[in-house]
N, C-alpha and C positions, 0 to 999 in steps of 0.2 A: 540441583536447579530448584527453579518454580515454587521455591519455598512458600512466595506471598500470593501465590495463585489463588487460595481458599481466600484469600482478604476481600479479593473482589468483590463485589454484589453484582453476581453477573445476572441474577433473579431479576433483577430489579432493571436490569440493560435490554436492549433489542439491537437484533442483526438483521439482516435481509429478511430474515421469514419470521422474526419474532422475539421472541422471549430467549435470552443468550447461554442460558443456565450450561448447554452443553458444550459452548466452547473450552469450558476447563476441562473435561474431558480428550476432547479432541488434542488440546494441546500436550496434554500427558501421553498422549497415543504418539504424538511424532518421537517420543524416546522410546517406543514397544522394542522388541526382538523381534517381533512379527512382522517381516516388511509388508505383507499384504493390510495390516492395521495401520501402519504409519502411511501407506500412500491412500488408503481412506480417509484416514483424518485428515491426509493433507486436502485432499480433496473436498471435503466436508468444509474445511477453512477457507479454500477459496471460495465455494457457492456461497457461502455466508457471510463471509468478511469480505470481500472484493466483489459483489454480484453483479454482471455486466458491467463492470468498471467503477460501481459506486459503493461508497464506505459509509459506516455507520459510528456510532459509537463504541458498539464492541470494536470494532478495526481499532479504534484507539486505544483504547484500554486492553488488546491483544499485543501491538507491537513492542512494549517492551519484553514481555515473555518471549516474543519470539523472534527479540536479539540478544538474550539471555541462552537462547539455544543456539543462536546462530555463534557467538561466540565460543561457544564451547566449541575445541576442535573433532571431540568422540560423538557430539550430536549425527547420526545418519542423514545424509542425504541434505547437507548443507547447501547447496546449491540450490534446489526448491526452494527450501526456505528462503532464501536470498531472492528467488523469483517472486514467492508470496509476497513478502515485505516490499520488494519494488513495486510489483502491481499495489496493494494499500497505500503506498505512497506518492501513486500518479492515480489515484482515484478523484473522482466527481462527485459530487451529490447528487441524489436521484431527480432532482426536478432539474438541475442544469442538465441532465443527459437526457430527458424524455419529454421538456415542457415543449422543447420546438418543434415538436411532432403536431402539436394540438394544443396551444396555448389557451386561449378560450375556455376549453374542455375543462382544463385543470381550474383556470380562475372559478369556473361556475362550483368545480368539486370541494375547491379550499373554500369560495365563500360558505357553503355549505356547513362546513365544518368551523366556522368562525374564523376564519384567518384569512390571510393574503397571498398571491404568489412573491411579491416583494417579502415579505416578513419571514416566510418560509425559506425562498433564496438566501437570505441574510441567514437565516439561522443556519442551515446546509455550510453555507462559504464558512462560518465560524467553527463549523465540527470539521471542514476539509482544511482550515488553519492549523485545528488540534490534532489533527492527525499527521500531517506534514511538520509541524514542530517534534512530533514523537519520534519520528523517522529521520527526521534532522539529526537526533541526538548520536544516531546510530550510525548515519551517512556512511561512516570510514569501514565500516565493518559492509557495507554492501559494496564501496568501490572495488576491492578485489574481484568481484563476479564480472567486472567487465572483461575478464579475460577469460569466463568460463567456455567449454567446449560446447553450449548449447549457445544458438544465435537468439534464438525467441529470451533467455535469459540474458543476456548481454543487453537486447535491445531493452527489455524490461527496467532493468538496471540504469542505463543511460539517461531512458526517459525521467527516472524519479529523481536521480542527482541532480538533475536539471532544475529544480524547484527549490533550490537551495542556495541563494545568492549570497549568504555571508560566510558560504564557504567558498567561494570561487576561485581564490586563489589557492586551496588547495586539489581543488577541484578540477579545475581548466587544463591545467600539464596532463594529469591523469586520461580526461578525455583527447585531448589532443595525441597522447600515447595511443589509445584505443582505437582512436580514428586512422592513423596511419598504416596498421596492422590489419584492422576487420575488412571482411572480403563480405560479410552477408550486406544486401541491399537494407533490411530492415534495421538492422543492427547499426550501420552506418547513417540513416537517415534518422534515426533517435539521436546518434551521438552528435550529430549537425543540431539539429535541433536546441539541445541541451546548452551546447556551446552557445548558439545566438543567445539563448535567454539570459546566461550567466553573464556576457558580454553584456548585453542590454539592460538589465534590471541593475537597480541603484542597491547598493547594501542596507539591509535591513541594521 
C-alpha cells in the first residue's frame, strides 16, 4: 500500500498549518505496529487536513491514500480512518467558515493581499468540490460505517454521504435503514439531513 505516496509533491502543497511534506510520514504511520504512533498520526492528520472543519489542497491529495488504507482489511482502526475521511468529506473552505464573524475585516485583509473575498470564496468552493469529488469515489467504503459502534463516527459518515446526489439511489436506502436503528440524536439528525439533501438535490 501507499506505493504512490512519494510521487505527490507534498512540499509544494499546503494544509491548515503550512507546507504539507509531513503528511507523507503521517499516512505511513497509520500502518505502524505501535498503537501510540498510529493514534498520534491520526490526531495530526485531523488537525492539519480538517482543521476546525475546514479543508485544504493537502486534504484532497490525501483522500485517495486514506481510502487505500480503509479498503485494506488488515489496516488497524479502520473506523477512525472512516471518521477522518467523512470529516474531510463534510469539510468547508476556511473563509466560508470564518468570514461571517467579521466580513468587513476579511475584505480589508484580502484587499491588502491584492484579491477579493468573492475571488477567494470561489477558489475555496472549487477546492471543496474537488475534495468531495475525491471522497465520492470511495463513498461505498464509507457507507458501511453507518453501522459503527461509535455514534460520532455514524454521524460523520451520515453527513458526508449526503453530499453525493449522483449516488442517491445507492445511498438513500442505506440511510433509511440506518435511521430505523439509530438511537443517538446527533447521528439521527445527520441521517435525516442527508436524506433531505439527497432527495432534494438534482442528479449531476
